C-alpha positions in Angstrom: 82.9 104.4 90.8 84.1 106.6 93.6 87.2 107.5 95.5 88.4 104.1 96.7 91.8 102.9 97.9 92.5 99.3 96.7 95.5 97.6 98.5 97.1 94.2 98.7 100.3 92.3 99.1 102.0 89.2 100.5 102.7 89.1 104.2 106.4 88.6 104.8 105.8 86.2 107.6 103.1 85.2 110.1 105.3 86.8 112.8 104.5 90.2 111.3 100.8 89.9 112.4 101.7 91.1 115.9 103.4 94.2 114.4 100.3 94.9 112.2 98.1 94.6 115.3 100.3 97.1 117.2 100.0 99.6 114.3 96.3 99.0 114.1 95.8 99.6 117.8 97.7 102.9 117.6 95.6 104.1 114.7 92.4 102.9 116.4 93.3 105.1 119.3 93.7 108.1 117.0 90.5 107.3 115.1 88.7 106.5 118.4 87.5 103.2 117.1 87.8 99.5 118.0 90.0 97.0 116.4 87.6 94.2 115.4 89.6 90.9 115.4 88.8 88.4 112.7 89.6 84.7 112.9 87.4 82.8 110.5 88.1 79.1 109.8 86.1 79.3 106.5 86.0 82.5 104.5 85.1 82.8 100.8 85.9 85.8 98.6 87.2 86.6 95.1 90.7 88.1 94.6 93.0 89.0 91.8 96.5 87.3 91.8 98.9 87.4 88.9 96.2 89.3 86.8 93.8 86.4 87.3 90.5 86.4 89.2 90.4 83.5 91.6 88.1 82.3 94.4 89.6 81.9 97.8 88.1 79.4 100.3 89.8 78.9 103.6 90.8 80.5 106.9 91.4 84.2 107.2 92.8 86.2 110.1 93.3 89.9 110.8 91.3 92.9 111.9 89.0 95.6 110.8 89.1 99.3 111.7 86.6 102.1 111.3 88.8 105.2 110.4 85.9 107.7 110.0 82.1 107.5 110.1 82.0 108.4 106.4 84.5 105.8 105.2 84.0 102.2 104.7 85.9 99.9 107.0 89.6 99.3 106.6 90.2 95.6 106.6 93.5 93.8 107.0 92.4 90.3 106.4 95.2 87.8 105.7 94.4 84.5 104.0 96.2 81.3 105.1 98.6 81.8 102.2 99.6 85.2 103.6 97.8 87.2 100.9 96.0 90.4 101.6 93.6 92.1 99.1 91.0 94.6 100.1 89.7 98.2 99.6 88.4 101.2 101.5 86.0 103.7 100.0 86.7 107.2 101.3 84.6 109.3 98.9 82.1 110.7 101.4 84.7 111.5 104.1 86.8 114.6 104.5 90.2 114.6 102.8 91.9 114.1 106.2 90.3 110.6 106.5 91.6 109.6 103.1 95.0 110.9 103.9 95.0 109.0 107.2 94.1 105.7 105.5 97.0 106.2 103.1 99.3 107.0 106.1 98.2 103.8 107.7 98.9 101.8 104.6 102.4 103.4 104.3 103.1 102.2 107.8 102.1 98.6 107.2 103.7 98.4 103.7 107.1 97.2 105.0 105.4 94.1 106.4 104.5 92.9 102.9 106.2 92.0 99.7 104.7 93.1 96.4 102.5 95.6 98.3 100.4 97.6 95.9 98.0 100.5 96.3 95.6 101.9 93.7 94.3 105.2 95.0 91.5 106.8 93.0 92.3 110.0 94.8 95.9 110.0 93.6 97.2 110.7 97.1 99.3 107.4 97.4 101.2 108.3 94.3 101.6 112.0 94.5 100.8 113.1 98.1 98.9 116.0 96.5 96.1 117.2 98.8 94.8 119.7 96.2 94.4 116.9 93.6 92.6 114.7 96.2 90.3 117.6 97.1 89.6 118.3 93.4 88.7 114.7 92.7 86.5 114.4 95.8 84.8 117.7 94.9 84.2 116.6 91.3 82.6 113.3 92.2 80.4 114.9 94.8 79.2 117.6 92.3 78.5 114.9 89.8 76.5 112.8 92.3 74.6 116.0 93.3 73.8 116.6 89.6 72.6 113.1 89.1 70.4 113.3 92.3 68.8 116.4 90.9 68.3 114.9 87.4 66.8 111.7 88.8 64.9 112.6 92.0 63.5 109.8 94.0 60.1 108.6 92.8 57.7 109.6 95.6 54.5 108.4 93.8 52.3 106.0 95.7 53.4 102.5 94.9 50.6 100.7 96.6 49.2 97.9 94.5 46.4 99.3 92.4 45.4 95.9 90.9 41.7 95.4 91.2 40.9 92.8 93.9 38.2 90.2 93.4 34.9 91.8 94.0 36.2 95.3 93.0 35.2 95.0 89.4 
């Protein structure tokens, strides 16, 4: 679990890819990152369509952005059937990074049909920064509590098994 934004939809047409790239280039300039182009002839991943888990095998095209050092990548990877489904975890980044990812998704939304976003931070639905900050704060406090309750084991883990000749 964590603050993650799940997104997906059906690309309206292949011609929209140029528009998506333009949007990505503009956001990459703001985020001071590259737009990593993806054009894989054989890509395999699992996706959910019509409430069913399916394995996709085939070509995929698109791009990947890096909105903030503390977020996961933001991938717009379109399968050969025009379907997009991905996620971006923003839990460890400042709220502005999460809000930027949502703003990016709002900008690309018109290029898709059936575009859906599930935002664990609640910002997509409500645009409530306070709620987003409370959710981020809560999860980070819980992670801190767990880290204190279960500190890393620093005991010496060298193999203490007697070697031949040691007995």
